[in-house]
C-alpha positions in Angstrom: -1.4 -30.5 -3.1 -1.4 -29.7 1.2 -4.5 -27.3 2.1 -2.7 -26.4 5.0 0.6 -25.1 3.8 2.8 -25.8 1.1 6.3 -25.7 0.4 6.7 -25.4 -3.4 11.0 -25.3 -4.5 10.7 -24.5 -8.1 15.1 -25.1 -8.5 16.4 -28.4 -8.6 19.3 -27.1 -6.4 19.0 -24.1 -3.9 22.1 -22.4 -1.5 21.2 -23.4 2.2 20.3 -20.3 4.2 20.6 -20.8 8.2 17.8 -20.3 9.7 19.8 -19.4 13.0 21.5 -16.7 10.9 22.1 -13.1 12.9 20.3 -10.2 11.6 21.9 -8.7 9.0 23.9 -11.7 8.3 24.8 -12.5 4.5 21.2 -14.5 3.6 19.7 -13.8 6.9 16.7 -12.3 5.2 17.2 -9.0 7.5 16.0 -6.4 5.0 16.0 -8.8 2.2 19.1 -10.9 1.0 22.1 -9.9 -1.1 22.9 -13.7 -2.0 21.5 -17.2 -1.8 18.6 -17.7 -2.6 15.8 -15.0 -3.9 12.8 -16.0 -1.4 9.6 -15.4 -2.4 6.2 -15.3 -0.4 2.9 -16.2 -2.1 -0.3 -15.9 -0.3 -3.0 -17.5 -1.3 -6.5 -18.8 -0.3 -6.3 -22.7 -0.8 -9.0 -23.4 1.3 -12.3 -21.9 1.5 -14.8 -19.9 -0.9 -12.1 -18.8 -3.0 -9.6 -22.1 -3.5 -9.8 -22.5 -6.5 -8.9 -19.5 -7.3 -6.1 -19.5 -5.3 -5.4 -22.3 -6.8 -5.2 -20.5 -10.2 -2.6 -18.2 -8.4 -0.2 -20.5 -7.2 -0.6 -22.2 -10.5 0.2 -19.0 -13.0 3.2 -18.2 -10.6 4.9 -21.7 -10.7 4.0 -21.8 -14.7 6.5 -18.7 -14.6 9.4 -20.5 -13.6 9.0 -23.8 -14.8 8.8 -22.3 -18.4 11.8 -19.5 -18.4 14.1 -21.3 -15.4 14.1 -19.9 -11.8 17.2 -18.7 -11.8 17.5 -14.5 -12.5 20.5 -12.7 -11.9 22.7 -15.9 -11.2 20.9 -16.4 -7.8 18.2 -19.6 -7.0 14.3 -18.2 -6.9 12.6 -20.3 -3.8 9.3 -20.1 -3.8 7.3 -20.5 -0.1 3.2 -20.5 -0.4 0.8 -20.4 2.7 -2.6 -20.6 2.7 -4.7 -17.7 3.9 -7.9 -19.3 3.6 -9.3 -16.0 3.0 -8.9 -14.5 6.2 -7.2 -11.7 7.2 -6.1 -12.8 11.0 -5.1 -16.6 9.1 -3.3 -14.2 6.5 -1.5 -11.6 9.2 -0.1 -15.1 11.2 1.0 -16.3 7.9 2.8 -13.3 6.7 4.3 -12.8 10.3 6.3 -16.3 9.1 7.1 -15.4 6.1 9.1 -12.3 7.2 10.3 -13.3 10.8 10.6 -16.8 10.7 11.3 -17.6 7.3 12.5 -14.5 6.2 11.2 -14.0 2.0 12.5 -11.0 -0.2 8.9 -10.1 -0.4 5.7 -10.9 -0.3 2.9 -11.9 -3.1 -0.7 -11.9 -2.9 -2.8 -12.3 -1.9 -6.6 -12.4 -3.0 -8.9 -11.0 -1.1 -8.9 -7.5 -0.6 -9.6 -7.3 3.4 -7.1 -9.3 3.3 -4.8 -7.6 0.9 -5.3 -4.9 3.4 -4.6 -5.9 6.4 -1.3 -7.6 5.8 -0.3 -4.2 3.8 -0.4 -2.4 6.9 1.5 -5.2 8.9 4.1 -4.6 5.5 4.2 -0.8 6.3 5.7 -1.6 9.6 8.3 -4.0 8.8 9.0 -2.7 5.6 9.0 -5.9 3.3 7.9 -5.7 -0.1 4.4 -6.4 -0.9 3.7 -7.1 -4.6 -0.1 -7.0 -5.6 -1.6 -8.9 -8.6 -5.0 -9.6 -7.7 -6.0 -7.6 -4.4 -8.2 -4.9 -6.2 -9.4 -2.2 -3.7 -9.6 1.5 -4.9 -7.9 3.2 -2.4 -4.8 0.7 -1.9 -2.9 2.7 -4.5 -5.0 5.7 -4.1 -5.8 7.6 -0.4 -4.5 4.4 1.4 -1.2 3.5 -0.1 1.7 1.8 1.3 5.2 3.2 -0.2 6.5 -0.4 0.1 3.0 -2.0 -1.8 3.0 -2.2 -5.4 0.2 -3.2 -7.3 2.7 -5.0 -10.2 0.4 -6.7 -13.1 -2.6 -5.8 -10.8 -6.1 -3.2 -10.8 -8.5 -1.2 -9.6 -11.7 -1.9 -9.0 -13.0 0.8 -11.0 -10.1 1.2 -13.3 -11.2 -1.6 -15.9 -15.2 0.0 -15.7 -14.4 3.3 -16.4 -14.1 2.6 -20.3 -17.0 0.9 -20.0 -19.1 3.3 -18.8 -17.7 5.6 -21.9 -18.4 2.7 -24.4 -21.7 2.1 -23.3 -23.0 5.3 -24.1 -20.8 5.5 -27.3 -23.3 2.3 -27.9 -26.4 4.6 -27.6 -27.2 3.1 -24.1 -29.0 6.0 -22.6 -30.4 5.0 -19.4 -29.3 1.8 -16.9 -30.1 -0.7 -14.1 -27.1 -1.6 -12.5 -27.3 -4.8 -10.4 -23.7 -5.4 -8.0 -22.7 -7.4 -5.0 -23.6 -5.0 -2.3 -19.5 -5.1 -0.1 -16.8 -2.4 -1.2 -15.4 -4.2 -4.2 -19.4 -4.0 -5.5 -19.4 -0.4 -4.8 -16.0 0.4 -6.7 -16.9 -1.6 -10.0 -19.9 -0.4 -10.0 -19.0 3.1 -9.5 -16.1 3.5 -11.8 -19.1 2.0 -14.5 -21.3 4.4 -13.3 -19.1 7.3 -13.1 -18.5 7.5 -16.5 -21.7 6.5 -17.9 -23.5 9.7 -16.7 -20.5 11.9 -17.2 -21.5 11.4 -20.8 -24.9 12.0 -20.3 -26.4 8.6 -19.4 -29.0 8.1 -16.4 -28.9 5.5 -13.2 -32.7 4.4 -13.6 -32.2 2.2 -10.4 -29.5 0.6 -8.1 -29.5 -2.8 -6.9 -27.6 -4.1 -4.5 -27.2 -7.9 -3.8 -25.9 -9.7 -0.8 -22.7 -12.5 -1.4 -24.2 -16.1 -1.9 -27.1 -15.0 -3.5 -28.9 -18.6 -4.2 -32.1 -16.7 -6.1 -31.8 -13.6 -8.2 -35.2 -13.8 -9.1 -36.4 -10.9 -7.3 -33.8 -8.6 -9.0 -34.4 -10.1 -12.1 -38.5 -9.4 -12.2 -37.4 -5.8 -11.8 -35.5 -5.2 -14.9 -38.6 -5.3 -17.4 -40.7 -2.1 -16.8 -37.8 -0.3 -15.2 -37.7 2.0 -18.5 -33.5 0.9 -18.9 -32.0 -0.1 -21.9 -29.1 -2.0 -20.4 -28.2 -3.9 -17.4 -24.6 -3.6 -15.5 -23.8 -6.3 -13.5 -20.9 -7.1 -11.1 -21.4 -10.7 -9.6 -18.3 -12.9 -8.2 -17.2 -16.6 -7.4 -20.5 -18.6 -7.9 -23.1 -15.8 -8.2 -21.5 -14.9 -11.2 -22.8 -18.6 -12.6 -25.9 -18.5 -10.6 -26.9 -14.5 -12.0 -25.8 -15.5 -16.0 -28.0 -18.8 -15.7 -30.6 -16.9 -14.4 -30.4 -14.0 -16.5 -30.9 -16.5 -19.3 -33.8 -18.6 -17.5 -35.8 -15.2 -17.0 -35.8 -14.2 -20.8 -34.0 -11.7 -20.6 -30.9 -12.7 -23.0 -32.7 -11.9 -25.8 -34.7 -8.8 -24.5 -31.8 -7.0 -22.7 -28.7 -6.0 -22.8 -26.3 -7.2 -20.3 -22.5 -5.9 -19.6 -20.3 -7.5 -16.8 -17.9 -6.4 -14.8 -14.2 -8.1 -14.9 -14.8 -11.2 -12.7 -18.9 -12.0 -13.6 -17.1 -13.6 -16.7 -13.7 -14.1 -16.1 -12.2 -17.7 -17.5 -12.2 -19.3 -13.8 -16.3 -19.2 -13.9 -17.1 -19.1 -16.8 -15.2 -23.3 -16.9 -19.1 -24.1 -15.3 -21.2 -22.0 -17.4 -22.8 -23.0 -21.0 -24.8 -21.2 -23.1 -26.3 -18.9 -21.8 -22.9 -17.0 -21.5 -22.2 -17.1 -25.5 -22.4 -13.5 -26.5 -22.3 -11.6 -23.2 -19.9 -8.7 -22.9 -17.9 -7.3 -20.2 -15.2 -5.2 -19.6 -11.3 -6.9 -18.1 -7.6 -6.3 -18.1 -7.5 -9.9 -19.2 -8.8 -11.1 -22.2 -7.8 -15.3 -23.0 -9.2 -14.6 -26.6 -6.9 -12.0 -27.0 -5.0 -12.6 -30.3 -1.4 -11.3 -29.2 1.6 -13.4 -29.4 2.6 -13.2 -25.7 -1.1 -14.0 -24.4 -1.9 -17.0 -26.6 1.7 -18.9 -25.9 1.0 -18.5 -22.5 -2.3 -19.9 -22.8 -1.2 -22.7 -24.8 1.0 -23.3 -22.5 -1.3 -23.1 -19.7 -3.9 -25.3 -20.9 -1.2 -28.1 -21.5 0.1 -27.9 -18.3 -2.9 -27.6 -16.2 -6.0 -28.8 -18.9 -7.7 -25.3 -18.3 -7.6 -21.9 -20.2 -5.8 -19.4 -17.6 -8.2 -17.0 -15.3 -6.9 -13.5 -14.9 -5.4 -15.0 -11.6 -3.6 -16.8 -13.4 -2.8 -14.7 -15.7 -2.1 -11.7 -13.3 0.4 -14.1 -10.8 2.2 -15.1 -14.1 2.8 -12.0 -15.4 3.9 -10.6 -11.8 6.6 -12.9 -11.9 8.1 -11.8 -15.1 7.8 -7.9 -13.6 10.1 -8.9 -10.6 12.0 -11.0 -13.0 13.0 -8.1 -14.8 12.7 -5.9 -11.9 15.2 -8.1 -10.0 18.1 -8.1 -12.9 17.6 -4.2 -13.4 18.8 -4.3 -9.8 21.4 -6.6 -10.3 19.6 -10.0 -8.2 20.2 -7.2 -4.9 17.2 -7.6 -2.8 18.7 -6.6 0.0 18.1 -3.2 -1.1 14.8 -3.1 -0.4 14.2 0.5 -2.1 16.8 -0.3 -4.6 13.9 -3.7 -5.5 11.2 -1.4 -5.1 12.5 1.7 -7.5 13.6 -1.5 -10.3 10.3 -2.7 -10.0 9.1 1.0 -10.7 11.3 2.0 -13.6 10.1 -2.1 -15.3 8.1 -1.6 -18.1 7.3 -5.0 -19.2 5.3 -6.9 -22.1 3.2 -9.7 -20.6 -0.1 -12.0 -21.3 -2.3 -9.3 -19.9 -1.0 -6.6 -22.2 1.5 -3.9 -21.7 1.7 -2.2 -18.3 4.1 0.5 -16.4 3.3 1.6 -13.2 2.3 5.3 -12.4 3.3 7.6 -9.5 1.1 5.7 -6.9 2.2 2.1 -7.8 -0.5 0.9 -9.9 -0.4 0.1 -13.7 -1.4 1.7 -16.1 -2.4 -0.7 -18.8 -5.0 -2.2 -21.4 -8.7 -2.3 -20.9 -10.7 -5.0 -23.0 -14.2 -4.8 -24.4 -15.0 -8.7 -24.2 -17.7 -10.9 -26.2 -17.7 -14.3 -24.8 -17.3 -16.7 -27.7 -17.3 -20.3 -28.4 -13.3 -21.8 -29.5 -13.7 -24.7 -31.7 -12.9 -26.8 -28.9 -15.9 -26.3 -27.4 -14.3 -24.5 -24.6 -15.9 -20.6 -23.9 -13.0 -17.3 -24.4 -13.5 -13.5 -23.9 -12.7 -12.0 -27.1 -11.6 -8.4 -27.4 -13.5 -6.6 -29.3 -12.7 -3.1 -27.8 -8.9 -2.1 -26.7 -8.4 1.0 -25.0 -4.7 1.3 -24.1 -2.5 3.0 -21.4 -5.7 3.4 -19.2 -4.9 5.0 -16.1 -6.4 4.6 -12.4 -7.5 7.9 -12.4 -9.1 7.4 -16.6 -8.9 10.8 -17.7 -10.1 13.4 -14.7 -6.4 13.4 -13.5 -5.0 12.2 -10.2 -5.6 15.7 -8.4 -9.8 15.9 -9.5 -10.3 11.9 -8.6 -8.9 12.0 -5.4 -10.8 14.4 -4.2 -14.2 12.0 -4.6 -13.8 9.5 -2.0 -13.7 6.2 -2.9 -16.9 5.0 -4.6 -19.4 3.6 -2.0 -23.3 2.6 -1.9 -24.7 5.6 -2.3 -22.3 6.7 -5.5 -24.8 7.2 -8.4 -22.9 9.8 -10.3 -25.5 12.3 -10.4 -24.7 16.0 -11.6 -26.3 17.3 -8.3 -24.3 14.9 -6.9 -21.0 15.4 -8.0 -21.6 19.1 -7.0 -21.9 18.4 -3.8 -18.7 16.4 -3.7 -17.2 19.9 -5.2 -16.6 17.7 -8.5 -17.7 18.8 -12.4 -20.8 16.9 -13.6 
């Protein structure tokens, strides 16, 4: 597959759309199209450090249309894929091409938060709908939400980890040490866990922050013993996850200290590169490929047949986004020219996906299942995340409610969830 630009046509016969049609003409793409093919612009990093995850995104999206037929409400679906390289400026250039030259009906993706925020700012100015299954920056559907950007089949970084904080306390843990990546995603993941763990009465004994692309975690792991913690929580991404889990075991901590992980620490995309060191580890996620539900296993089996690997959350979320959009477009009678009607249809649609049942809240973020997952080995030798506890209908605001939650600043490096800190923010401990 070409790395610079990929044009994937997922139907055999597509209606031709003239590139020189005047604005507003049928099929011109100005304000969306009312006839001809439905054009979906997919932004994903197909080169750079996130290329493997970006390819998973494209695979998940394409698999939905292959299995279910690439026609919605009598209109063929045309997929246009562009490589954003994980760079905001590149993504903006590609987004402009989608909207101003290729005249897509909507954009789906991208992956990285800084890329997604930059594209959202652009989409706000042109009105083209953006559907974000992957980008998890909290404020995208909170304090800085954009009316025409909706997070279908997606999540906020803290949303998945609020339940895990409570679950950890309920297991008897009282003192946690956190080791998380030192950028916005890590701050929000860690903040979500800490917020609910301390709200139940737990204590944070120390918070350690490692930079992205940390080759050696020994200086962090050396601080675990003697810290007074009875559990460690960690959020790592990409190759850092693989290195962290391996070094955790090499330090002899796997058998002496419980480790809880953020969603992507043990995502299937990374389990593929792990071995026995990962078995038995627990994390939280809105995707669990070992979930026994029919929707999950049918998708996982189909993905395994098609790509010879189990699906990551990147693949599952894009597949689920395609399902969600197909149902919403049918609900809108196939008319993507009326952007407001399309967005309203998306917001009103509730779907049962491989991730679980999902519907949107008033801020454009899914209310969904969160799974506490344990890594287990299947009969075929593959590692999978199997749910050991399910929290159904989890809101991005957890049980705090939107009004109370939004009074608090977005989770940052400084957030420790202490009673004193919460009082200073005008919140109850």
